[in-house]
N, C-alpha and C positions, 0 to 999 in steps of 0.2 A: 504494500500500499504506500503510495507516494505521500510524503509528509506534507506536501503543499495542500493536499486535499482538505477543504474546510470541513472542520467537524461540525456535523448538525447537532445543535444544542438538545434537540428532543431525544437524541439517541445516546446522551451522555448520562451516566448514572452516577450520582455523588454517593458512593457506598459509604463514605466516612460517617454519614448521618444514619445509616441503617442499623437496626438492632440485628443481633444474631438470629438466624433462622431463615424461614422462606419468605420471599417477597415476590409478588407477581406483577409483571408489567405487560401492557398490551399495546401494540402498534398496529395502525392501519396504514399499509403500504400502497401507495399509488405511483403513477408514472413520474411524478415530480421527484420522487426519491431515486429513481434510476437515472433521471436526467442529470442529477447531481454527480453521478458516476460516468456520465457521458455514455451511457448504455441505451441504445435505442432499438433494441430487438423486439420490444413489446409495443403493440398498438395501444394497449391499455392494461391496467392491472388493478385488481382488488385482492389484497392479500391481508390476512390477519396473522400477525406474528405474536405469539405468546412467549414470554421469557419467565421462566421460573428461576429466580435468583436466590441461591442459598448462601448466606453469609456464615462461614465458619470462623473459628478463632484465628487460623493462619492462612486460609484460603477461601476462595468462592467457587461454587459450582453453578454453572449456567446451562440450563436446558431450553434450547430454542425450538419452537414448533411453528412452522408456516403452513397455512391452509388457506387456499382461495383459488383464483383463476387469473391467468394472463391471457391477453388476446394476442395471438401471433398469426402469421401467414403460413398456410400449408406448404411444406417443402415440394409437394408434387404439383398442386394446382394453383398456389399462391393465394387461395381464398383465405380471408381472415376467419378465425374461429376462436372460441374460448377453450383454453387448455386448463384442466385442473391441475393445481400444484399442491403437493403435500411433501413436507420434508422436515427432518429433524437434525439438530446439531447439539452435541454435548461439549461444553468447554469448561476446562479447569483454569482458574486464574490464581497465580501464586506470586509472591514478591521475591525480588532478586536484586542483583546489583545493577543490571541494565535491562532495558525493555527488550523483549524478544517474542516475536510471533511466528517464528519459523515452523514450530510444530502446530498443526491446525487443530489439535485438541488441547493445547496447553499454551496459555499466554502467561508470559512473566513481565510483571510491571515493576518499576523501581520502588524501593522502600520509600515511604513518605508520600506516595501518590494518594489522592483522595477520591479520584473519580475514574470512571472507565467509559470509553466510548465504543458502542457495539455496532455502529452502522455497517462496518465492513463484513461483520459476521452475518448480518441480516441479509446484506446484498448477496453474499456467496450462497447462503442458505436458499435463496430464491432461485438465483441464476443456475446453480448446480442442480436444483429440483426440476429443471425443464429437460424433458427428454431430448436426446440428440436429434432424433428424427421426429419431426412435427407433422403428424398425419391428421388431416381433417377427419372427424369421425364418419363423415359421408363418404370418404374414399374407401374406408375400411368396409362399411357395410353396403356400399354401392348405391346409396341414395343421393349422393352429390351429383348434379348434372353440371358439367363443366366442359368448355371448349377444349381445354388441355387434355382432360381425360379421354374425350372422344378421339382426339388427335393420337394419343398414345395406343388407343385401342386400334385405330386404323393401321398404325405402324407395327403393331405386334404381330408376329407370324401366326398364321392360322394353324389350329391344332390338326394334326393328322388323325383320322379316325382309327380306332384301335382295330387291328386286323382280326384279333380273336377276342370276342366279347367276354370270354370266361376269365381273362387275365385279372388277377387281384390288383387293385390299385391302392396306394396309400390314401386313406380317407382325409389326411390333412391336405394332400395336394387337391383332391377333389373339391374340398371346401374353397381353396384358392381359385381353382378353375371357375367355380360357381360364381365367385365374386367378379370375375372378368365377364362372365356370361350374363349375369343378372343385370340387365340394363332396363 
């Protein structure tokens, strides 16, 4: 994380004032949050992030849970759709001589620090929660009508009819073939 990045105040937790035990924080994440990171893959986003912050004598345990949707464009058809996001992250915060966030499950902050900013963890929680392949549900179940899909259909080689109808076929492939044929 580059140090020039402005820390957003609402994601800074002044833990020095917290009693020991469990504290819960909730954040509503929208696209303005991602703009701050110059990340523009989402058309829109509505995500609720819950943070369970457990303050112990010498360390903190942070359990992040993200739940919501991001609107993205389908990789195949470029059609926008809402993609559900669910992800979790567990982080331990300890004190040490110098700041160190190289280990993704352990953050070391210098002795004497009194607050912690968690925006980077929320950012990664959501962005890493997005599947690498973004497929419109209509592509998967064959309900989406799109020029691109029709073009792909035209270009795909026609199936050869099976010479022998008694041949066993793998039911998983049959399902995939049906997806292509169910138009």
